[in-house]
C-alpha positions in Angstrom: -85.3 -61.8 25.8 -82.8 -59.0 27.3 -81.3 -55.9 25.7 -78.3 -58.1 24.2 -80.5 -60.8 22.7 -80.0 -63.5 25.3 -82.8 -65.6 26.3 -84.0 -65.4 29.6 -86.8 -67.6 29.7 -90.5 -68.2 30.0 -91.6 -65.6 32.7 -94.7 -64.1 33.7 -95.7 -60.7 32.5 -95.5 -59.1 36.4 -91.8 -60.5 36.4 -91.0 -58.9 33.1 -92.1 -55.7 33.7 -90.5 -55.7 37.1 -87.2 -56.5 35.6 -87.4 -54.0 32.7 -88.4 -51.2 35.6 -85.0 -52.4 37.4 -82.9 -52.1 34.2 -84.7 -48.8 33.4 -86.0 -50.7 29.8 -89.3 -51.2 27.9 -91.0 -54.6 27.2 -91.5 -54.6 23.4 -93.5 -58.1 22.5 -91.7 -59.5 19.3 -94.0 -62.2 18.4 -97.1 -62.1 20.0 -98.7 -65.1 18.0 -95.9 -67.7 19.4 -96.7 -69.9 22.2 -95.6 -68.4 24.4 -95.4 -64.9 23.3 -91.9 -63.6 22.8 -90.8 -60.1 24.6 -87.6 -58.1 24.3 -86.4 -55.9 27.2 -85.0 -52.8 25.3 -84.9 -49.2 25.1 -88.1 -48.4 23.1 -86.8 -45.0 21.9 -83.5 -46.0 21.1 -84.9 -49.0 19.0 -87.3 -46.9 16.8 -84.5 -44.4 16.3 -82.4 -47.1 14.6 -85.1 -48.5 12.8 -85.7 -44.7 11.2 -81.9 -44.5 10.5 -82.0 -48.1 8.5 -85.1 -47.2 6.6 -83.3 -43.7 5.8 -80.1 -45.2 4.8 -82.1 -48.1 2.3 -84.1 -45.1 1.0 -80.9 -43.3 -0.2 -79.6 -46.3 -2.1 -82.9 -46.9 -4.2 -82.8 -45.6 -7.6 -85.7 -43.8 -8.7 -86.6 -45.0 -12.1 -89.0 -43.3 -14.3 -90.4 -43.2 -17.9 -89.3 -40.0 -19.6 -90.9 -39.0 -23.1 -89.3 -37.6 -26.2 -91.6 -36.0 -28.8 -90.7 -36.1 -32.4 -92.6 -34.8 -35.5 -92.6 -36.8 -38.8 -90.7 -33.7 -40.7 -88.4 -33.0 -37.9 -85.4 -30.8 -38.7 -81.8 -32.3 -38.2 -80.9 -29.9 -35.2 -84.3 -30.5 -33.5 -83.7 -34.4 -34.2 -80.2 -33.9 -32.7 -81.3 -32.3 -29.5 -84.0 -34.6 -28.7 -81.5 -37.4 -29.1 -78.8 -35.8 -26.9 -81.5 -35.5 -24.3 -82.7 -39.0 -24.7 -79.4 -40.3 -24.3 -79.1 -38.6 -20.8 -82.4 -40.2 -19.8 -81.2 -43.5 -20.8 -77.9 -43.0 -19.0 -79.6 -41.7 -15.6 -81.4 -45.6 -15.9 -84.8 -44.0 -17.0 -87.1 -45.7 -19.6 -87.6 -43.5 -22.6 -91.1 -43.5 -24.5 -90.1 -42.0 -27.9 -93.4 -40.5 -29.7 -93.7 -39.4 -33.0 -97.0 -37.1 -33.2 -98.8 -36.9 -36.6 -101.2 -33.6 -37.5 -104.0 -33.2 -40.1 -102.8 -34.7 -43.5 -99.6 -36.0 -41.9 -102.0 -39.3 -41.0 -101.7 -40.2 -44.7 -97.8 -40.2 -44.7 -97.1 -42.7 -41.7 -94.2 -44.0 -43.3 -92.2 -40.3 -42.9 -92.9 -41.2 -39.1 -91.6 -44.8 -39.1 -88.3 -43.4 -41.0 -87.9 -40.7 -38.2 -88.6 -43.5 -35.4 -86.2 -46.1 -37.0 -83.7 -43.4 -37.5 -83.9 -42.2 -34.1 -83.9 -46.0 -32.3 -80.6 -46.7 -34.6 -79.0 -43.2 -33.1 -79.9 -44.0 -29.5 -77.0 -45.7 -28.0 -76.8 -47.9 -24.7 -80.4 -48.7 -25.2 -82.6 -51.6 -26.3 -86.2 -51.4 -27.6 -88.7 -53.3 -25.4 -91.8 -52.3 -27.4 -91.9 -52.1 -31.4 -93.2 -48.7 -32.6 -97.0 -48.9 -33.0 -99.5 -46.3 -33.8 -101.8 -45.1 -30.6 -104.5 -42.9 -32.0 -102.4 -40.0 -33.8 -99.2 -41.2 -32.3 -96.2 -43.6 -33.2 -94.9 -44.6 -30.2 -92.3 -47.1 -28.8 -90.5 -47.8 -25.6 -86.5 -47.9 -25.1 -84.7 -48.9 -22.0 -81.0 -48.9 -20.9 -79.4 -51.7 -22.0 -78.0 -54.2 -19.2 -75.0 -55.6 -21.3 -74.0 -51.9 -22.1 -73.7 -50.9 -18.5 -71.4 -53.7 -17.7 -69.2 -52.5 -20.8 -69.2 -49.1 -19.3 -68.2 -50.2 -15.9 -65.4 -52.6 -17.5 -63.9 -49.7 -19.1 -63.4 -47.7 -16.3 
């Protein structure tokens, strides 16, 4: 194949190299396993540059989704609760998953119901998110996972 993608036909290796030398191009093997192998006459440096440019462009459009964590306590004050809720809301709006943890210390483990109350209040206050894993104990921590709600994102787009 030539640089424009037109098929030249089946030629020997020597003829392909001579043709490339005449046109000041490189012979690049496209499909080596085919019978006969497919090669293309192109400027290799230009080809590599265009490939790297495409890769950079595709990386620019990729959304990096991570897991962020918000830590609560079973006897948390209202202002601290609101601050953490606001932070979790920002994480959700950015498209990140949020792990919500209620950490217990000492005798607080005997009063797990307070942790569940805080967790349920937090989940109910969190807008634009859905819980993908119900709250459960992981050692001394009560944990759950919330992700952005796809339906909520569509509503935002329609509102704009």
